[in-house]
N, C-alpha and C positions, 0 to 999 in steps of 0.2 A: 618244402613246397608252400606251406602256408606263408613262410617269410617272403618267398619270391612273389607270390600273389599279392601280398600286401605292398611290396615295392612297386609292382606294375600299376597297382591301383593308385598309389601315390603319384607316380609319374604321369599317369593319365589325367589325374585331377589338375596337376600343375600345368600340363600341356593344354588342357581344356581351358583352364583359367587364363593362361597366356594367350590362347587363340581368341578368346572373347575380347580381351583388351585390344588385340591387333585389329580385329574386324571393326570394333567400335571406333577406333582412331582413324582407320581408313575411310569409314563412312562419313565421319565429321569432316575430314579433309576434302572428300569429294563434294560434299554439300557446300563447303566454303568456296571451293574452286568454281563450281558451276554457278553459285550465287554471285560471285564476283564477275564472272563472264556475262551473266544476264544483266547485271547492273551496268556493265560497260557498254553492252549493246543498247540499253534503254537510254543512256545518257545523251547520245547524239540526237535521238528522236525528241527528247525533251528540249534540248538546246535549239533544235530546228523550230519547234512549236513556239518557244519563247521569242526567237528571232522574228517569226512571222507576226506574232502578237505585237511586238515592239514596232515593227514596220507599219502595221495597220494603224496603230495608235498615232505614230508620227504623221502618217498620211492624213488621218482624220483631223489632227491638229493643224496641219498645213492648210487643209481645205477650208477650215473655219477661221483662219487667221487673216484672210484677205476678202475684199468685196469689190466687184466691178460695178461701177456707177452706171445706172440706167437713166434714160430721159425722165425728168420729173423728180428724181431723187434730190434730197438735201440732207445735210448732216444730222439734223434732228430726227428725220424719218428713219434713217439708217440706224441711229443709236437706239431708237425705240424697237425696231424690228429685230435687232440682234442683241438686245439687252446689254448694251455696252456699259461696263462699269465706268462711272464718271460722265456718262452721256456724251453729247456731241463735242464738248470741249476736249474730251479725251481722244476722240478721233482726230480732231484738228491738231492736237499736240503730237500724236503718234505719227502724223503725216507731214508735220512741219508746215501747216497751213496758217496763214495770217489774214487778218482783216483786210479786204473783204473776203469772207470764207467762201470762195467759189470753187465748185467742182464741176467736172465735165463728163458727159456720157463716155464710157469706155475707160475712164480713169480707174486704176486699181488702187484701192485704199487698204492700208494695214489696219486691222481691227485690234484694239487692245486686248491683252490677256484677260480671259474670263468671258469674252463675248461668245454668243451662241447662235446657231442657225436654226434652233428649234422653232422659233416663232416667225421666221422670215416669211413674208407674204409671197404667195405663189404668183408668178408672173403669168398673166393670161395672154394668149396670142391675140394680136390685133386682128379684127375681122378683115377679110380680104376686101380691097377697095375695088369698086366697080366704076367703070368709065361713066361719067355724067357729062351732059352738055355744058359747055362753058357758059358761065353766067356772070353778070356784073353785079357786085355787091355794093349796096348804097349805105351810107351812114344814116342810122335812124334819125328822124327829125328831132331836133332839140339837143342832140349830143354834140358837144364841141370837140373838135380835134385840133391838135397843135403840131406844128412842124418840129422835127427832131433836130433843132439847132438852138442857139442861145436865145433868139427871139421867141421861139416856141416854148422853151423852158421857163422863161420869165413870165410869159403870159399864162402858162399853165399854173405856175406858182401863185400868181396874183389871184387866179380864180379860187385856188384852195385857201389862200389867205383870207379872201373875202368871206368864204363860207365859215371860217373859224374866227372872224373878228380881228384879224391881225392887220394892222395898218402898214402901208408902204406903197411906193409908186414904181412904175417901170424905170424911170430915170434914176431913182435912188438905188434900185437893185443893180441896174446895168453899170452905173458908175463904180459901185463897190466890187462887182464881179471882175471888171476889167483891172482894177487896182490889185485885187487879191490873187487872181489866177489867170488873167488875160483870156478868160473864157474857156479854159481847159478843165473839163469836169474831172480829169484824173490827176490834177495837180496835187503835189504833196510837198510840204516843207520839212526838210530833213536837217536843218541847221539851227533853228531858233531854240529858245528855252523849252518850248513844249516838246520839240523833238528830243532834246537832251533828257527830258523827263520820261520819254517813252510814249508820248501821246502826240504825235505830229499832227499839224493842221492839214486837212484834206478837202478836196473838192472845189467847186466854183467859188464858194465864199470862205474857204479855209477854216473849217470848223473842226475842233478836236472831238474825239469820240465821246467823252463824257458829256459835253455840251449838246452834241447831236442827240444822244440818248435822252437827255433831260428835256429837250425842247422839240423832240420829234412830234410831228403833227399827224394824227390818225388819218389813214387813207393814203399816205405816201409810203414809199419803200423804206425798209430798215437798212438799206445799203447806203452808207454815208457818201458813196461816190455817185449815187443816183442824182442827176441834176436837179430835178424838181424837189426831191426830198431834202437835198442839201440846202437849196435856196430857201425853202419854206421853214426849215428848222432854224437856219441862221436869222431869218427875219423875225421869227417868233422870239428868239433870244434877244435880238436888238430891240424888239417891242417892249420886253420886260425890263431891259436895262437902260435903254436910251429913249424909249417912247416910240421909235420907229427906225427902220433901216435908213430912212431919209435923213436922220440926224447923225448918221455915221459918216465921217469924212476921213478916216484914217484907221490904223490898227484898232481893233475893238475886242 
């Protein structure tokens, strides 16, 4: 009997030990199985959140990449408001704009990478207009007005020239304007040596941009195609080089 008891005790220990190993292995397997299933269930949720975040980022980027022009806007003001890297020339390049750099209300501009809407000025609604009786406006006494034609442009230029000590006569300006552009303020020369160099002659008196910039007269537009600005700058150049536009009788 003692021997049998010893044998049963030994088998019991072996069974117990074997059972402990079996239970431990099963528990680990269950843990691994359920852990994998939970991870598999969590993966789609994470992917969905990532997709939403990406979509939101793309939408934000798209919203900040364009700007619709409002009345009174110009490239410099847009560049300042949206902190455009490279300033207004970068906007002009991104939108393939060339001199004169004109933009129109409603035009959609592409803003260069790095621009922001953080400091964009808020647009205030215009106050409602109330009907007012029609009235006739009169030009204040002493204020000279000029016709919007070649005659008016020359006379206006002569007035500005007089204020700035630039000599020249009506006939001298008229003669050169007719020879250079036939009176077309939007005339541009695309075939001569200046054009070949990338700086074509423009406007009534066919001035190249560097000359216009150097001899621009304060109080006139910086648009080279503006008739008064073009005439006045050209006459200022002729004054410094030839003594007066009256002394110019051919290409100058």
